[in-house]
C-alpha positions in Angstrom: 20.5 13.5 78.6 17.4 15.3 76.6 14.1 14.5 77.3 11.0 15.6 76.4 10.7 18.2 78.8 14.6 19.3 78.0 15.0 18.8 74.2 18.4 18.6 72.7 19.7 22.0 70.6 21.5 21.5 67.4 24.6 24.2 67.9 25.1 27.0 65.2 28.1 26.0 63.3 30.9 28.0 64.1 33.5 29.0 61.6 37.1 28.8 63.4 38.4 31.8 61.0 35.3 33.7 62.1 36.3 33.4 65.8 37.5 36.8 67.4 38.6 36.8 71.5 38.6 40.4 72.6 38.4 42.7 75.6 36.7 45.5 76.7 36.6 48.2 79.7 34.7 50.8 81.5 38.0 52.7 83.0 37.2 51.8 85.7 39.8 53.9 88.5 41.9 52.0 90.0 43.8 51.3 93.2 47.9 51.9 93.3 49.8 48.3 93.3 51.6 49.1 96.5 48.7 49.0 98.7 47.0 46.2 100.1 43.1 45.7 98.9 40.7 48.3 99.1 42.8 50.1 101.1 41.0 53.9 99.5 44.4 55.0 97.4 43.0 55.2 94.0 44.9 56.6 90.9 43.8 59.9 89.4 41.0 59.6 86.3 44.2 60.8 84.0 47.1 57.9 85.1 43.6 55.6 85.0 43.2 56.6 81.4 47.1 56.6 80.6 47.1 52.9 81.8 44.1 51.9 79.9 46.2 52.6 76.6 49.1 50.8 78.1 46.3 48.0 78.3 45.4 48.6 74.8 48.7 48.5 73.4 49.9 45.1 75.4 46.4 43.4 74.1 47.3 44.1 70.2 50.9 42.6 70.9 49.9 39.3 72.3 46.9 39.3 69.5 43.9 40.0 70.7 41.6 41.2 68.2 39.7 44.1 69.7 40.0 46.1 72.7 36.2 48.4 73.4 36.2 51.5 75.2 32.7 52.3 77.3 31.5 55.9 78.2 30.5 56.7 81.8 30.0 59.9 83.3 30.3 58.9 87.1 33.2 59.6 89.5 34.4 55.9 89.7 35.0 55.5 85.9 37.5 57.6 84.3 36.4 57.5 80.6 33.9 60.1 79.3 35.1 60.3 75.8 35.6 56.9 74.5 36.4 58.2 70.9 39.4 60.3 71.8 41.0 57.4 73.8 40.7 55.4 71.4 42.2 57.6 68.8 45.3 57.5 71.4 45.3 53.5 71.3 45.2 53.7 67.5 48.3 55.8 67.2 50.4 52.8 69.4 48.9 49.9 67.7 48.9 48.3 64.4 46.7 45.4 64.3 43.6 45.7 67.1 40.2 46.5 66.5 38.9 49.4 67.9 35.6 50.5 69.5 32.9 51.3 72.3 31.4 49.5 75.4 29.0 50.7 74.2 28.1 54.4 73.1 25.3 55.4 74.5 23.1 57.0 72.0 20.6 57.7 73.9 22.4 61.1 75.0 24.2 61.7 72.1 24.1 63.0 68.7 24.2 60.6 65.9 25.8 62.2 63.5 28.5 63.7 66.4 29.0 59.7 67.0 29.7 58.7 63.1 32.0 61.7 63.0 33.7 60.7 65.7 34.1 57.3 65.0 34.5 57.9 61.0 37.7 59.6 62.5 39.1 57.1 64.4 38.7 54.9 61.6 40.7 57.1 59.3 43.5 57.3 62.3 43.4 53.3 62.5 43.4 52.4 59.0 39.7 50.8 59.2 40.0 49.4 62.5 37.4 51.2 63.9 34.0 50.0 65.8 30.8 51.4 66.7 28.4 49.1 69.8 25.3 51.1 70.1 23.4 50.8 73.5 21.2 52.5 76.0 24.1 52.0 78.4 23.7 50.6 82.1 23.7 54.1 83.8 21.3 57.6 83.3 23.4 59.7 84.6 24.2 61.3 80.9 20.6 62.2 80.8 20.6 65.0 83.4 23.9 65.9 82.6 23.3 66.4 79.3 20.0 67.9 79.8 18.0 65.1 78.5 14.2 64.0 79.9 14.3 60.5 81.2 10.8 60.4 80.1 11.8 60.5 76.7 14.2 57.2 77.1 12.3 54.9 74.4 11.7 57.5 72.4 15.6 59.2 72.0 16.9 55.7 71.6 15.0 54.7 68.6 15.1 57.6 66.6 18.8 57.9 67.1 19.5 54.2 66.0 16.9 54.9 62.9 19.1 58.0 61.8 22.2 56.0 62.7 21.2 53.5 60.4 20.7 55.9 57.8 24.3 57.3 58.3 25.8 53.6 57.5 24.5 53.3 53.8 27.4 55.7 52.5 24.6 57.9 51.3 23.5 61.5 51.7 20.7 61.2 54.1 17.2 62.3 54.6 15.7 61.8 57.8 13.3 63.7 60.5 12.3 62.7 64.2 10.8 64.5 66.7 13.7 64.6 69.2 16.4 66.6 67.0 16.6 68.5 63.4 15.9 66.9 60.1 18.5 66.3 57.7 17.7 66.9 54.0 20.3 65.3 51.2 22.9 65.5 53.9 26.0 64.4 53.5 28.4 63.5 56.7 32.2 63.6 56.9 34.6 62.2 57.2 33.9 59.6 54.8 35.2 56.1 55.8 37.3 54.9 53.4 35.2 51.6 53.4 32.5 53.3 53.0 30.6 52.9 56.3 31.7 51.7 60.0 31.0 48.5 61.5 28.2 48.6 64.5 26.7 46.2 66.8 23.8 46.8 68.4 24.4 46.1 72.4 21.5 44.1 73.8 21.5 43.4 78.0 18.3 40.6 77.9 15.1 42.5 76.1 13.3 40.6 73.3 12.3 43.6 71.7 15.9 45.0 71.3 17.3 41.7 69.9 13.9 42.0 67.1 15.5 45.9 66.8 18.9 44.9 66.0 17.7 42.4 63.7 15.5 45.3 62.0 17.9 47.0 61.1 20.2 44.3 60.3 23.1 44.9 62.7 25.4 42.7 64.1 24.1 41.4 67.8 26.0 42.0 71.2 24.9 40.4 74.2 26.1 42.1 77.7 26.0 38.6 79.9 27.1 40.0 83.3 24.6 38.0 85.3 22.4 34.8 85.5 23.6 32.1 83.3 25.2 32.3 79.9 22.7 29.9 78.9 19.3 31.9 79.4 20.7 34.0 76.3 20.6 31.2 73.7 17.0 31.9 73.1 17.4 35.7 72.2 20.7 34.1 69.5 17.8 32.4 68.2 15.0 34.8 67.7 17.7 37.0 66.4 18.3 34.7 63.7 14.8 33.9 63.0 13.7 38.1 62.9 17.3 38.4 60.5 15.4 36.0 58.2 12.0 37.7 58.1 13.0 41.0 57.6 15.1 39.8 54.7 18.5 40.6 55.9 21.2 38.4 55.7 22.9 36.4 58.4 25.3 38.5 60.5 27.7 37.7 63.3 26.6 37.5 66.9 29.3 38.4 69.9 29.0 38.5 73.5 30.6 40.2 76.6 31.3 39.1 80.1 33.4 40.2 82.9 36.2 38.0 84.0 39.7 38.2 85.2 42.5 35.2 84.4 45.2 34.0 87.0 47.7 31.0 86.9 45.0 28.9 88.9 42.0 29.3 89.4 42.4 29.3 93.3 44.8 32.5 92.5 42.4 34.0 90.6 38.9 33.6 92.6 41.2 34.7 95.4 42.7 37.9 94.0 39.7 39.5 92.0 36.8 38.3 94.9 37.3 41.6 97.2 37.2 44.1 93.9 34.1 42.3 92.5 32.5 42.3 95.9 32.9 46.2 96.3 32.0 46.8 93.0 28.7 44.9 93.4 27.9 46.5 96.5 28.4 49.7 95.6 26.1 49.5 92.7 23.6 47.2 95.1 24.1 50.7 97.5 22.4 52.7 94.5 19.8 49.9 93.4 18.7 48.4 96.2 20.7 44.9 95.7 21.1 42.8 98.7 24.9 42.4 100.0 27.0 40.2 97.7 28.1 37.1 99.2 31.1 35.0 98.4 28.2 32.1 97.9 26.9 34.3 94.9 30.6 35.0 93.9 31.4 31.6 93.8 28.1 30.2 91.8 28.6 33.0 89.3 32.4 31.8 88.9 31.1 28.3 88.5 30.1 26.7 84.9 26.9 27.7 84.4 27.6 31.5 85.4 28.7 34.5 83.6 31.6 35.4 85.3 34.9 33.9 83.7 37.8 33.6 86.5 40.2 31.4 87.1 43.2 29.6 85.2 43.2 29.9 81.5 42.3 26.6 80.6 39.0 27.1 83.2 38.2 30.7 81.3 39.0 28.8 77.9 36.7 26.2 78.1 33.8 28.2 79.7 34.4 30.8 77.0 34.1 28.0 73.9 31.6 25.9 75.2 29.2 29.3 75.8 30.9 31.0 72.3 28.9 27.8 70.8 26.2 27.5 72.9 24.7 30.7 71.8 26.4 30.8 68.3 28.9 33.8 69.4 32.1 34.3 67.1 33.2 37.2 69.0 33.6 37.0 72.9 35.0 40.1 74.9 36.2 40.0 78.0 35.8 42.8 80.4 38.7 43.0 82.0 38.6 45.9 84.3 36.6 45.0 87.7 36.5 47.7 90.0 39.9 48.8 91.7 41.5 45.9 90.8 45.1 47.3 90.4 46.6 47.9 86.7 48.9 45.3 87.0 47.1 42.5 87.9 45.0 43.5 84.6 48.3 43.5 83.0 49.2 39.8 84.0 45.3 38.8 82.8 45.2 40.2 79.4 48.6 38.6 78.9 47.1 35.0 79.6 44.3 36.0 78.0 45.7 36.7 74.4 48.6 34.0 74.9 47.1 31.5 76.5 43.5 31.9 76.4 42.8 32.6 73.1 44.7 29.7 71.2 42.8 27.4 73.5 39.5 28.7 72.3 40.3 28.6 68.9 41.3 25.0 69.5 38.0 23.8 71.3 35.9 25.8 68.8 37.2 24.1 65.7 36.5 20.5 67.4 33.0 19.0 65.8 30.5 19.9 68.5 27.4 17.4 69.8 23.9 18.6 70.4 23.3 20.0 74.0 20.5 19.6 76.1 18.6 23.1 76.8 
């Protein structure tokens, strides 16, 4: 029940025909299926990439709307050139949309990013998308000879240039970290005139406002805490779009998840992989050890981890999409060294059971919720 301090919030109306359910992966290097969990028997980077293409083909077959491939430059992730992987997927699929998750624009050149995705767009008959972001790691900066002290200005200038490239016109642009362009076309030209481009945001109001400033769709990366904490960012984004004079734009959300036949099975299978990956990152970043209590809390109704049976996951996705007014949900299905075979089972359940259920739930009339 709403109170003076906990008022009801009118939920945004979602068009059921606009709802999209997708996947994304960081290309985590996975274990072989024959060993016990975390026995250290890992696949090669090459086999991990080949398996990723197979996962995308299955996602297309079961009717999912999007597959996103992350960019990383670390030993625990196999994909450093997502556009090449997406091109391979384009050749083996027919309808699923293809994109990044995310493109680390700060350490790349906007013109080259545009050219590569325009090429994927051509190969896929117009199915390419770009999600621009800063990424969750900084290894690309020293790798490409960039100074982390330029972290802010690099992203600001490069997203400014990328926004100009999207206009299907010759580009004239000048900044401080790259050469200027004067009346310059960039090729190949997408047949639609542009490439669908999102701005990935991890929870900064300034980043939300930046996406609205350029009139680009917003992609919320919700990997911890409660999805409800991001509702104010959705509201801020809509207000900012209006203030900048832009038309309404879609909002998408991304969170990790895993699906099995029952809640108990899903929770039991995923836990050792989630624990190992979180503790690995924790050692790098100074986090305390991960606990089963923390895991169960994050996998619970209010948390950002979507683990359980098809019905449990579908109800959680539908609830949070409605709460944020998001028309797309992408589940990060690669979870540490979780084996390929387990991911394939999860993808099949997601496409054949979860996605139809989410659409049915979102077709129902929503009621206001207390926030």
